[in-house]
PQR file of N, CA, C, O and H, with PARSE charges and radii, in Angstrom:
ATOM      1  N   MET A   1       2.193 -19.564  -3.175 -0.4000 1.5000
ATOM      2  CA  MET A   1       1.770 -18.715  -2.702 -0.0000 2.0000
ATOM      3  C   MET A   1       2.646 -18.741  -1.369  0.5500 1.7000
ATOM      4  O   MET A   1       2.307 -19.755  -0.759 -0.5500 1.4000
ATOM      5  N   ASN A   2       3.665 -18.028  -0.636 -0.4000 1.5000
ATOM      6  CA  ASN A   2       4.603 -18.175   0.088 -0.0000 2.0000
ATOM      7  C   ASN A   2       4.062 -18.095   1.256  0.5500 1.7000
ATOM      8  O   ASN A   2       3.586 -16.961   1.298 -0.5500 1.4000
ATOM      9  H   ASN A   2       3.940 -17.205  -1.132  0.4000 1.0000
ATOM     10  N   SER A   3       3.847 -18.636   2.252 -0.4000 1.5000
ATOM     11  CA  SER A   3       3.187 -19.423   3.208 -0.0000 2.0000
ATOM     12  C   SER A   3       3.436 -17.582   4.453  0.5500 1.7000
ATOM     13  O   SER A   3       2.366 -16.973   4.462 -0.5500 1.4000
ATOM     14  H   SER A   3       4.233 -19.557   2.218  0.4000 1.0000
ATOM     15  N   ASP A   4       4.359 -16.975   5.158 -0.4000 1.5000
ATOM     16  CA  ASP A   4       4.736 -15.857   5.556 -0.0000 2.0000
ATOM     17  C   ASP A   4       3.467 -14.878   5.644  0.5500 1.7000
ATOM     18  O   ASP A   4       2.548 -14.655   6.432 -0.5500 1.4000
ATOM     19  H   ASP A   4       5.228 -17.470   5.151  0.4000 1.0000
ATOM     20  N   ILE A   5       4.024 -14.319   4.129 -0.4000 1.5000
ATOM     21  CA  ILE A   5       3.373 -13.132   3.470 -0.0000 2.0000
ATOM     22  C   ILE A   5       1.476 -13.455   4.009  0.5500 1.7000
ATOM     23  O   ILE A   5       0.838 -12.483   4.413 -0.5500 1.4000
ATOM     24  H   ILE A   5       4.770 -14.500   3.489  0.4000 1.0000
ATOM     25  N   ILE A   6       0.977 -14.473   3.959 -0.4000 1.5000
ATOM     26  CA  ILE A   6      -0.412 -15.235   3.955 -0.0000 2.0000
ATOM     27  C   ILE A   6      -0.041 -14.928   5.502  0.5500 1.7000
ATOM     28  O   ILE A   6      -0.246 -13.727   5.674 -0.5500 1.4000
ATOM     29  H   ILE A   6       1.496 -15.263   3.630  0.4000 1.0000
ATOM     30  N   LYS A   7       0.429 -15.539   6.711 -0.4000 1.5000
ATOM     31  CA  LYS A   7      -0.585 -15.101   7.805 -0.0000 2.0000
ATOM     32  C   LYS A   7      -0.228 -13.609   7.619  0.5500 1.7000
ATOM     33  O   LYS A   7      -1.138 -12.859   7.266 -0.5500 1.4000
ATOM     34  H   LYS A   7       0.595 -16.515   6.571  0.4000 1.0000
ATOM     35  N   GLY A   8       1.385 -12.953   7.884 -0.4000 1.5000
ATOM     36  CA  GLY A   8       1.465 -11.818   8.276 -0.0000 2.0000
ATOM     37  C   GLY A   8       0.238 -11.291   7.337  0.5500 1.7000
ATOM     38  O   GLY A   8      -0.606 -10.701   8.012 -0.5500 1.4000
ATOM     39  H   GLY A   8       2.124 -13.562   8.171  0.4000 1.0000
ATOM     40  N   LYS A   9      -0.018 -11.348   6.176 -0.4000 1.5000
ATOM     41  CA  LYS A   9      -1.706 -10.469   5.991 -0.0000 2.0000
ATOM     42  C   LYS A   9      -2.838 -10.084   5.920  0.5500 1.7000
ATOM     43  O   LYS A   9      -3.557  -9.101   5.739 -0.5500 1.4000
ATOM     44  H   LYS A   9       0.668 -11.827   5.628  0.4000 1.0000
ATOM     45  N   TRP A  10      -2.782 -12.096   6.290 -0.4000 1.5000
ATOM     46  CA  TRP A  10      -4.299 -12.347   6.243 -0.0000 2.0000
ATOM     47  C   TRP A  10      -5.525 -11.598   5.861  0.5500 1.7000
ATOM     48  O   TRP A  10      -6.230 -11.821   4.877 -0.5500 1.4000
ATOM     49  H   TRP A  10      -2.198 -12.895   6.437  0.4000 1.0000
ATOM     50  N   LYS A  11      -5.757 -10.280   7.165 -0.4000 1.5000
ATOM     51  CA  LYS A  11      -6.382 -10.372   7.813 -0.0000 2.0000
ATOM     52  C   LYS A  11      -6.471  -8.701   6.241  0.5500 1.7000
ATOM     53  O   LYS A  11      -7.593  -8.206   6.132 -0.5500 1.4000
ATOM     54  H   LYS A  11      -5.184 -10.099   7.965  0.4000 1.0000
ATOM     55  N   GLN A  12      -5.451  -8.153   5.383 -0.4000 1.5000
ATOM     56  CA  GLN A  12      -5.991  -7.968   4.472 -0.0000 2.0000
ATOM     57  C   GLN A  12      -6.748  -8.425   3.358  0.5500 1.7000
ATOM     58  O   GLN A  12      -7.598  -7.958   2.600 -0.5500 1.4000
ATOM     59  H   GLN A  12      -4.540  -8.556   5.471  0.4000 1.0000
ATOM     60  N   LEU A  13      -6.172  -9.454   3.513 -0.4000 1.5000
ATOM     61  CA  LEU A  13      -5.947 -10.434   1.946 -0.0000 2.0000
ATOM     62  C   LEU A  13      -7.357 -11.189   2.055  0.5500 1.7000
ATOM     63  O   LEU A  13      -7.995 -11.277   1.006 -0.5500 1.4000
ATOM     64  H   LEU A  13      -5.481  -9.833   4.128  0.4000 1.0000
ATOM     65  N   ARG A  14      -7.887 -11.722   3.179 -0.4000 1.5000
ATOM     66  CA  ARG A  14      -9.129 -12.218   3.255 -0.0000 2.0000
ATOM     67  C   ARG A  14      -9.669 -10.895   2.826  0.5500 1.7000
ATOM     68  O   ARG A  14      -8.648 -10.529   2.245 -0.5500 1.4000
ATOM     69  H   ARG A  14      -7.368 -11.650   4.031  0.4000 1.0000
ATOM     70  N   GLY A  15     -10.355 -10.069   2.695 -0.4000 1.5000
ATOM     71  CA  GLY A  15     -10.847  -8.981   2.198 -0.0000 2.0000
ATOM     72  C   GLY A  15     -10.790  -9.435   0.200  0.5500 1.7000
ATOM     73  O   GLY A  15     -11.615  -8.881  -0.527 -0.5500 1.4000
ATOM     74  H   GLY A  15     -11.185 -10.366   3.167  0.4000 1.0000
ATOM     75  N   ARG A  16     -10.155 -10.050  -0.177 -0.4000 1.5000
ATOM     76  CA  ARG A  16      -9.291  -9.980  -1.834 -0.0000 2.0000
ATOM     77  C   ARG A  16     -10.204 -11.489  -1.765  0.5500 1.7000
ATOM     78  O   ARG A  16     -11.355 -11.787  -2.084 -0.5500 1.4000
ATOM     79  H   ARG A  16      -9.485 -10.500   0.414  0.4000 1.0000
ATOM     80  N   ILE A  17      -9.381 -12.027  -1.347 -0.4000 1.5000
ATOM     81  CA  ILE A  17      -9.364 -13.483  -1.198 -0.0000 2.0000
ATOM     82  C   ILE A  17     -11.246 -14.051  -1.570  0.5500 1.7000
ATOM     83  O   ILE A  17     -11.620 -14.823  -2.453 -0.5500 1.4000
ATOM     84  H   ILE A  17      -8.446 -11.785  -1.088  0.4000 1.0000
ATOM     85  N   GLN A  18     -12.118 -13.291  -0.488 -0.4000 1.5000
ATOM     86  CA  GLN A  18     -13.683 -13.284  -0.593 -0.0000 2.0000
ATOM     87  C   GLN A  18     -14.350 -13.248  -2.504  0.5500 1.7000
ATOM     88  O   GLN A  18     -14.989 -13.925  -3.310 -0.5500 1.4000
ATOM     89  H   GLN A  18     -11.814 -12.664   0.229  0.4000 1.0000
ATOM     90  N   GLU A  19     -13.429 -11.596  -2.323 -0.4000 1.5000
ATOM     91  CA  GLU A  19     -13.889 -11.276  -3.719 -0.0000 2.0000
ATOM     92  C   GLU A  19     -13.728 -11.895  -5.087  0.5500 1.7000
ATOM     93  O   GLU A  19     -14.543 -11.830  -6.008 -0.5500 1.4000
ATOM     94  H   GLU A  19     -12.910 -11.046  -1.668  0.4000 1.0000
ATOM     95  N   ARG A  20     -12.162 -12.713  -5.085 -0.4000 1.5000
ATOM     96  CA  ARG A  20     -11.994 -13.482  -6.210 -0.0000 2.0000
ATOM     97  C   ARG A  20     -12.295 -14.956  -5.630  0.5500 1.7000
ATOM     98  O   ARG A  20     -12.409 -15.618  -6.662 -0.5500 1.4000
ATOM     99  H   ARG A  20     -11.500 -12.767  -4.338  0.4000 1.0000
ATOM    100  N   TRP A  21     -12.497 -15.882  -4.482 -0.4000 1.5000
ATOM    101  CA  TRP A  21     -14.053 -16.541  -4.301 -0.0000 2.0000
ATOM    102  C   TRP A  21     -14.661 -17.264  -3.992  0.5500 1.7000
ATOM    103  O   TRP A  21     -14.713 -18.396  -3.509 -0.5500 1.4000
ATOM    104  H   TRP A  21     -12.404 -15.345  -3.643  0.4000 1.0000
ATOM    105  N   GLY A  22     -15.439 -16.110  -4.482 -0.4000 1.5000
ATOM    106  CA  GLY A  22     -17.032 -15.900  -3.503 -0.0000 2.0000
ATOM    107  C   GLY A  22     -17.820 -17.311  -3.044  0.5500 1.7000
ATOM    108  O   GLY A  22     -18.713 -17.535  -2.227 -0.5500 1.4000
ATOM    109  H   GLY A  22     -15.397 -15.191  -4.874  0.4000 1.0000
ATOM    110  N   ASN A  23     -17.198 -17.992  -3.793 -0.4000 1.5000
ATOM    111  CA  ASN A  23     -17.770 -19.172  -2.324 -0.0000 2.0000
ATOM    112  C   ASN A  23     -17.583 -19.997  -1.205  0.5500 1.7000
ATOM    113  O   ASN A  23     -18.249 -20.923  -0.745 -0.5500 1.4000
ATOM    114  H   ASN A  23     -16.472 -17.810  -4.457  0.4000 1.0000
ATOM    115  N   LEU A  24     -16.272 -19.330  -0.783 -0.4000 1.5000
ATOM    116  CA  LEU A  24     -15.540 -19.507   0.311 -0.0000 2.0000
ATOM    117  C   LEU A  24     -16.260 -18.221   1.490  0.5500 1.7000
ATOM    118  O   LEU A  24     -16.360 -16.997   1.408 -0.5500 1.4000
ATOM    119  H   LEU A  24     -15.730 -18.577  -1.157  0.4000 1.0000
ATOM    120  N   THR A  25     -16.699 -19.331   2.652 -0.4000 1.5000
ATOM    121  CA  THR A  25     -17.821 -18.633   3.792 -0.0000 2.0000
ATOM    122  C   THR A  25     -16.406 -18.062   4.301  0.5500 1.7000
ATOM    123  O   THR A  25     -15.232 -18.245   3.978 -0.5500 1.4000
ATOM    124  H   THR A  25     -16.618 -20.325   2.719  0.4000 1.0000
ATOM    125  N   ASN A  26     -17.357 -16.967   5.636 -0.4000 1.5000
ATOM    126  CA  ASN A  26     -16.268 -16.679   6.644 -0.0000 2.0000
ATOM    127  C   ASN A  26     -15.790 -17.825   7.062  0.5500 1.7000
ATOM    128  O   ASN A  26     -14.633 -18.144   6.785 -0.5500 1.4000
ATOM    129  H   ASN A  26     -18.311 -16.818   5.898  0.4000 1.0000
ATOM    130  N   ASP A  27     -16.390 -18.413   7.602 -0.4000 1.5000
ATOM    131  CA  ASP A  27     -16.282 -19.983   8.632 -0.0000 2.0000
ATOM    132  C   ASP A  27     -14.766 -20.464   7.709  0.5500 1.7000
ATOM    133  O   ASP A  27     -14.048 -20.886   8.616 -0.5500 1.4000
ATOM    134  H   ASP A  27     -17.329 -18.153   7.826  0.4000 1.0000
ATOM    135  N   ASP A  28     -14.113 -20.574   6.634 -0.4000 1.5000
ATOM    136  CA  ASP A  28     -13.878 -21.368   5.475 -0.0000 2.0000
ATOM    137  C   ASP A  28     -12.773 -19.972   6.052  0.5500 1.7000
ATOM    138  O   ASP A  28     -12.257 -20.413   7.079 -0.5500 1.4000
ATOM    139  H   ASP A  28     -14.696 -20.232   5.897  0.4000 1.0000
ATOM    140  N   LEU A  29     -12.361 -18.861   5.860 -0.4000 1.5000
ATOM    141  CA  LEU A  29     -11.419 -18.214   6.454 -0.0000 2.0000
ATOM    142  C   LEU A  29     -10.982 -18.193   7.480  0.5500 1.7000
ATOM    143  O   LEU A  29      -9.790 -18.360   7.741 -0.5500 1.4000
ATOM    144  H   LEU A  29     -12.780 -18.502   5.026  0.4000 1.0000
ATOM    145  N   ASP A  30     -11.934 -17.967   8.322 -0.4000 1.5000
ATOM    146  CA  ASP A  30     -11.667 -18.586   9.640 -0.0000 2.0000
ATOM    147  C   ASP A  30     -11.164 -19.763  10.176  0.5500 1.7000
ATOM    148  O   ASP A  30     -11.379 -19.948  11.374 -0.5500 1.4000
ATOM    149  H   ASP A  30     -12.902 -17.831   8.110  0.4000 1.0000
ATOM    150  N   VAL A  31     -10.531 -20.616   9.542 -0.4000 1.5000
ATOM    151  CA  VAL A  31     -10.287 -22.356   9.402 -0.0000 2.0000
ATOM    152  C   VAL A  31      -8.762 -22.120   8.952  0.5500 1.7000
ATOM    153  O   VAL A  31      -7.793 -22.767   9.352 -0.5500 1.4000
ATOM    154  H   VAL A  31     -10.357 -20.465   8.569  0.4000 1.0000
ATOM    155  N   VAL A  32      -8.753 -20.758   7.775 -0.4000 1.5000
ATOM    156  CA  VAL A  32      -7.638 -21.123   6.677 -0.0000 2.0000
ATOM    157  C   VAL A  32      -6.647 -20.058   7.977  0.5500 1.7000
ATOM    158  O   VAL A  32      -5.478 -20.108   8.360 -0.5500 1.4000
ATOM    159  H   VAL A  32      -9.539 -20.233   7.450  0.4000 1.0000
ATOM    160  N   GLU A  33      -7.361 -19.519   8.192 -0.4000 1.5000
ATOM    161  CA  GLU A  33      -6.772 -18.752   9.264 -0.0000 2.0000
ATOM    162  C   GLU A  33      -5.035 -18.480   8.512  0.5500 1.7000
ATOM    163  O   GLU A  33      -4.097 -18.347   9.297 -0.5500 1.4000
ATOM    164  H   GLU A  33      -8.310 -19.479   7.881  0.4000 1.0000
ATOM    165  N   GLY A  34      -4.835 -18.436   7.333 -0.4000 1.5000
ATOM    166  CA  GLY A  34      -3.457 -17.707   6.551 -0.0000 2.0000
ATOM    167  C   GLY A  34      -2.873 -18.739   5.858  0.5500 1.7000
ATOM    168  O   GLY A  34      -2.249 -18.342   4.873 -0.5500 1.4000
ATOM    169  H   GLY A  34      -5.597 -18.544   6.694  0.4000 1.0000
ATOM    170  N   HIS A  35      -2.853 -20.513   6.118 -0.4000 1.5000
ATOM    171  CA  HIS A  35      -2.006 -21.299   5.497 -0.0000 2.0000
ATOM    172  C   HIS A  35      -2.605 -21.867   4.556  0.5500 1.7000
ATOM    173  O   HIS A  35      -3.589 -22.605   4.581 -0.5500 1.4000
ATOM    174  H   HIS A  35      -3.359 -20.835   6.917  0.4000 1.0000
ATOM    175  N   SER A  36      -1.759 -21.372   3.411 -0.4000 1.5000
ATOM    176  CA  SER A  36      -1.304 -21.676   2.453 -0.0000 2.0000
ATOM    177  C   SER A  36      -2.527 -23.485   2.416  0.5500 1.7000
ATOM    178  O   SER A  36      -3.655 -23.441   1.926 -0.5500 1.4000
ATOM    179  H   SER A  36      -0.959 -20.772   3.391  0.4000 1.0000
ATOM    180  N   ASP A  37      -1.963 -24.755   2.994 -0.4000 1.5000
ATOM    181  CA  ASP A  37      -2.505 -25.760   2.219 -0.0000 2.0000
ATOM    182  C   ASP A  37      -3.415 -25.621   3.256  0.5500 1.7000
ATOM    183  O   ASP A  37      -3.605 -26.751   3.705 -0.5500 1.4000
ATOM    184  H   ASP A  37      -1.046 -24.791   3.393  0.4000 1.0000
ATOM    185  N   TYR A  38      -4.058 -24.822   3.847 -0.4000 1.5000
ATOM    186  CA  TYR A  38      -5.640 -25.279   3.754 -0.0000 2.0000
ATOM    187  C   TYR A  38      -6.084 -23.712   3.290  0.5500 1.7000
ATOM    188  O   TYR A  38      -6.270 -22.933   4.225 -0.5500 1.4000
ATOM    189  H   TYR A  38      -3.904 -23.904   3.482  0.4000 1.0000
ATOM    190  N   LEU A  39      -6.220 -23.327   2.279 -0.4000 1.5000
ATOM    191  CA  LEU A  39      -6.465 -22.992   1.605 -0.0000 2.0000
ATOM    192  C   LEU A  39      -7.019 -23.211   0.295  0.5500 1.7000
ATOM    193  O   LEU A  39      -8.094 -23.135  -0.299 -0.5500 1.4000
ATOM    194  H   LEU A  39      -6.070 -23.959   1.519  0.4000 1.0000
ATOM    195  N   THR A  40      -5.098 -23.696  -0.007 -0.4000 1.5000
ATOM    196  CA  THR A  40      -5.799 -24.531  -1.446 -0.0000 2.0000
ATOM    197  C   THR A  40      -6.678 -26.182  -0.913  0.5500 1.7000
ATOM    198  O   THR A  40      -7.191 -26.830  -1.825 -0.5500 1.4000
ATOM    199  H   THR A  40      -4.225 -23.758   0.475  0.4000 1.0000
ATOM    200  N   GLY A  41      -6.712 -26.362  -0.441 -0.4000 1.5000
ATOM    201  CA  GLY A  41      -7.859 -28.065   0.420 -0.0000 2.0000
ATOM    202  C   GLY A  41      -9.686 -27.188   0.555  0.5500 1.7000
ATOM    203  O   GLY A  41     -10.674 -27.584  -0.064 -0.5500 1.4000
ATOM    204  H   GLY A  41      -6.295 -25.836   0.300  0.4000 1.0000
ATOM    205  N   LYS A  42      -9.666 -26.346   1.230 -0.4000 1.5000
ATOM    206  CA  LYS A  42     -10.620 -25.515   0.836 -0.0000 2.0000
ATOM    207  C   LYS A  42     -11.758 -24.940  -0.246  0.5500 1.7000
ATOM    208  O   LYS A  42     -12.968 -24.716  -0.226 -0.5500 1.4000
ATOM    209  H   LYS A  42      -8.864 -26.024   1.733  0.4000 1.0000
ATOM    210  N   LEU A  43     -10.235 -24.794  -1.571 -0.4000 1.5000
ATOM    211  CA  LEU A  43     -10.646 -24.416  -2.500 -0.0000 2.0000
ATOM    212  C   LEU A  43     -10.612 -25.778  -3.848  0.5500 1.7000
ATOM    213  O   LEU A  43     -10.870 -26.278  -4.943 -0.5500 1.4000
ATOM    214  H   LEU A  43      -9.252 -24.977  -1.588  0.4000 1.0000
ATOM    215  N   GLN A  44     -10.326 -25.750  -3.185 -0.4000 1.5000
ATOM    216  CA  GLN A  44     -10.565 -27.953  -3.340 -0.0000 2.0000
ATOM    217  C   GLN A  44     -12.183 -27.943  -3.053  0.5500 1.7000
ATOM    218  O   GLN A  44     -12.947 -28.004  -4.017 -0.5500 1.4000
ATOM    219  H   GLN A  44     -10.117 -25.344  -2.295  0.4000 1.0000
ATOM    220  N   GLU A  45     -12.488 -27.897  -2.252 -0.4000 1.5000
ATOM    221  CA  GLU A  45     -14.069 -28.518  -1.807 -0.0000 2.0000
ATOM    222  C   GLU A  45     -14.539 -27.535  -2.266  0.5500 1.7000
ATOM    223  O   GLU A  45     -14.941 -27.573  -3.429 -0.5500 1.4000
ATOM    224  H   GLU A  45     -11.868 -27.847  -1.469  0.4000 1.0000
ATOM    225  N   ARG A  46     -14.626 -26.506  -1.609 -0.4000 1.5000
ATOM    226  CA  ARG A  46     -16.183 -25.304  -2.533 -0.0000 2.0000
ATOM    227  C   ARG A  46     -16.580 -25.014  -4.343  0.5500 1.7000
ATOM    228  O   ARG A  46     -17.424 -24.307  -4.894 -0.5500 1.4000
ATOM    229  H   ARG A  46     -14.299 -26.475  -0.664  0.4000 1.0000
ATOM    230  N   TYR A  47     -15.808 -25.684  -4.717 -0.4000 1.5000
ATOM    231  CA  TYR A  47     -15.015 -25.935  -6.595 -0.0000 2.0000
ATOM    232  C   TYR A  47     -14.855 -26.848  -6.790  0.5500 1.7000
ATOM    233  O   TYR A  47     -14.830 -27.051  -8.004 -0.5500 1.4000
ATOM    234  H   TYR A  47     -15.122 -26.258  -4.269  0.4000 1.0000
ATOM    235  N   GLY A  48     -14.703 -27.687  -6.208 -0.4000 1.5000
ATOM    236  CA  GLY A  48     -14.206 -28.701  -6.904 -0.0000 2.0000
ATOM    237  C   GLY A  48     -12.841 -29.672  -7.709  0.5500 1.7000
ATOM    238  O   GLY A  48     -12.841 -30.873  -7.982 -0.5500 1.4000
ATOM    239  H   GLY A  48     -14.724 -27.523  -5.222  0.4000 1.0000
ATOM    240  N   TRP A  49     -12.007 -28.880  -7.886 -0.4000 1.5000
ATOM    241  CA  TRP A  49     -10.467 -28.540  -8.541 -0.0000 2.0000
ATOM    242  C   TRP A  49     -10.090 -29.509  -7.427  0.5500 1.7000
ATOM    243  O   TRP A  49     -10.522 -29.737  -6.297 -0.5500 1.4000
ATOM    244  H   TRP A  49     -12.007 -27.905  -7.664  0.4000 1.0000
ATOM    245  N   THR A  50      -8.928 -30.078  -8.340 -0.4000 1.5000
ATOM    246  CA  THR A  50      -8.257 -30.469  -8.482 -0.0000 2.0000
ATOM    247  C   THR A  50      -7.004 -30.033  -7.378  0.5500 1.7000
ATOM    248  O   THR A  50      -7.361 -29.181  -6.565 -0.5500 1.4000
ATOM    249  H   THR A  50      -8.577 -29.893  -9.258  0.4000 1.0000
ATOM    250  N   LYS A  51      -5.772 -30.448  -7.267 -0.4000 1.5000
ATOM    251  CA  LYS A  51      -4.627 -29.726  -6.296 -0.0000 2.0000
ATOM    252  C   LYS A  51      -4.462 -28.714  -6.839  0.5500 1.7000
ATOM    253  O   LYS A  51      -4.599 -27.517  -6.585 -0.5500 1.4000
ATOM    254  H   LYS A  51      -5.482 -31.140  -7.928  0.4000 1.0000
ATOM    255  N   GLU A  52      -4.033 -29.531  -7.914 -0.4000 1.5000
ATOM    256  CA  GLU A  52      -3.280 -28.763  -9.021 -0.0000 2.0000
ATOM    257  C   GLU A  52      -3.763 -27.130  -9.660  0.5500 1.7000
ATOM    258  O   GLU A  52      -3.507 -26.054 -10.201 -0.5500 1.4000
ATOM    259  H   GLU A  52      -3.921 -30.503  -8.120  0.4000 1.0000
ATOM    260  N   LYS A  53      -4.440 -27.840  -9.196 -0.4000 1.5000
ATOM    261  CA  LYS A  53      -5.763 -25.802 -10.758 -0.0000 2.0000
ATOM    262  C   LYS A  53      -5.979 -25.434  -9.704  0.5500 1.7000
ATOM    263  O   LYS A  53      -6.304 -24.270  -9.936 -0.5500 1.4000
ATOM    264  H   LYS A  53      -4.649 -28.714  -8.756  0.4000 1.0000
ATOM    265  N   ALA A  54      -6.129 -25.721  -7.337 -0.4000 1.5000
ATOM    266  CA  ALA A  54      -6.013 -24.852  -6.935 -0.0000 2.0000
ATOM    267  C   ALA A  54      -4.643 -24.387  -6.477  0.5500 1.7000
ATOM    268  O   ALA A  54      -4.237 -23.558  -5.663 -0.5500 1.4000
ATOM    269  H   ALA A  54      -5.865 -26.667  -7.149  0.4000 1.0000
ATOM    270  N   GLN A  55      -4.354 -24.835  -6.917 -0.4000 1.5000
ATOM    271  CA  GLN A  55      -2.480 -24.424  -6.083 -0.0000 2.0000
ATOM    272  C   GLN A  55      -2.002 -23.049  -7.719  0.5500 1.7000
ATOM    273  O   GLN A  55      -1.547 -21.908  -7.800 -0.5500 1.4000
ATOM    274  H   GLN A  55      -4.683 -25.509  -7.579  0.4000 1.0000
ATOM    275  N   GLN A  56      -2.417 -23.982  -8.560 -0.4000 1.5000
ATOM    276  CA  GLN A  56      -2.911 -22.491 -10.164 -0.0000 2.0000
ATOM    277  C   GLN A  56      -2.768 -21.200  -9.318  0.5500 1.7000
ATOM    278  O   GLN A  56      -1.993 -20.307  -8.976 -0.5500 1.4000
ATOM    279  H   GLN A  56      -2.786 -24.909  -8.494  0.4000 1.0000
ATOM    280  N   GLU A  57      -4.359 -21.824  -9.174 -0.4000 1.5000
ATOM    281  CA  GLU A  57      -5.515 -20.408  -8.420 -0.0000 2.0000
ATOM    282  C   GLU A  57      -4.952 -18.691  -7.808  0.5500 1.7000
ATOM    283  O   GLU A  57      -5.378 -17.538  -7.871 -0.5500 1.4000
ATOM    284  H   GLU A  57      -4.988 -22.550  -9.451  0.4000 1.0000
ATOM    285  N   LEU A  58      -3.446 -19.606  -7.069 -0.4000 1.5000
ATOM    286  CA  LEU A  58      -3.462 -19.029  -6.047 -0.0000 2.0000
ATOM    287  C   LEU A  58      -2.154 -18.726  -5.943  0.5500 1.7000
ATOM    288  O   LEU A  58      -1.778 -18.169  -4.912 -0.5500 1.4000
ATOM    289  H   LEU A  58      -3.100 -20.543  -7.017  0.4000 1.0000
ATOM    290  N   ARG A  59      -0.889 -19.138  -7.343 -0.4000 1.5000
ATOM    291  CA  ARG A  59      -0.245 -18.905  -7.463 -0.0000 2.0000
ATOM    292  C   ARG A  59      -0.632 -17.223  -8.884  0.5500 1.7000
ATOM    293  O   ARG A  59      -0.024 -16.154  -8.935 -0.5500 1.4000
ATOM    294  H   ARG A  59      -1.195 -19.591  -8.181  0.4000 1.0000
ATOM    295  N   ASP A  60      -1.575 -17.606  -9.592 -0.4000 1.5000
ATOM    296  CA  ASP A  60      -2.469 -16.633 -10.774 -0.0000 2.0000
ATOM    297  C   ASP A  60      -2.665 -15.174  -9.277  0.5500 1.7000
ATOM    298  O   ASP A  60      -2.164 -14.062  -9.442 -0.5500 1.4000
ATOM    299  H   ASP A  60      -2.069 -18.475  -9.551  0.4000 1.0000
ATOM    300  N   PHE A  61      -3.387 -15.515  -8.085 -0.4000 1.5000
ATOM    301  CA  PHE A  61      -3.897 -14.842  -6.946 -0.0000 2.0000
ATOM    302  C   PHE A  61      -2.582 -13.810  -6.390  0.5500 1.7000
ATOM    303  O   PHE A  61      -2.644 -12.714  -5.834 -0.5500 1.4000
ATOM    304  H   PHE A  61      -3.794 -16.419  -7.951  0.4000 1.0000
ATOM    305  N   SER A  62      -1.810 -14.349  -6.645 -0.4000 1.5000
ATOM    306  CA  SER A  62      -0.209 -13.739  -5.414 -0.0000 2.0000
ATOM    307  C   SER A  62       0.657 -13.517  -6.214  0.5500 1.7000
ATOM    308  O   SER A  62       1.681 -13.279  -5.573 -0.5500 1.4000
ATOM    309  H   SER A  62      -1.759 -15.240  -7.097  0.4000 1.0000
ATOM    310  N   ASP A  63       0.985 -13.410  -8.100 -0.4000 1.5000
ATOM    311  CA  ASP A  63       1.533 -13.052  -9.493 -0.0000 2.0000
ATOM    312  C   ASP A  63       0.503 -11.062  -8.970  0.5500 1.7000
ATOM    313  O   ASP A  63       0.957  -9.963  -8.654 -0.5500 1.4000
ATOM    314  H   ASP A  63       0.153 -13.604  -8.620  0.4000 1.0000
ATOM    315  N   LYS A  64      -0.543 -11.456  -9.106 -0.4000 1.5000
ATOM    316  CA  LYS A  64      -1.305  -9.836  -9.087 -0.0000 2.0000
ATOM    317  C   LYS A  64      -2.006  -9.205  -7.553  0.5500 1.7000
ATOM    318  O   LYS A  64      -2.986  -8.510  -7.286 -0.5500 1.4000
ATOM    319  H   LYS A  64      -0.912 -12.349  -9.363  0.4000 1.0000
ATOM    320  N   LEU A  65      -0.630 -10.042  -6.546 -0.4000 1.5000
ATOM    321  CA  LEU A  65      -0.847  -9.206  -5.770 -0.0000 2.0000
ATOM    322  C   LEU A  65       0.440  -7.751  -5.527  0.5500 1.7000
ATOM    323  O   LEU A  65       0.218  -6.861  -4.707 -0.5500 1.4000
ATOM    324  H   LEU A  65       0.166 -10.606  -6.763  0.4000 1.0000
TER
END
């Protein structure tokens, strides 16, 4: 996912991200603030995924937008 897109549309995407990955808290999303690398890390942390799996999830999410 393009970092510029995430940063620019963070407020709109935040709700969709929480719908898709309900284990992410508001505090997690406050820390992420639109940075895809941080979001990848939080997905790994909350779901126990590998980095590759978290990145694939983000790509799938991005493709559906």
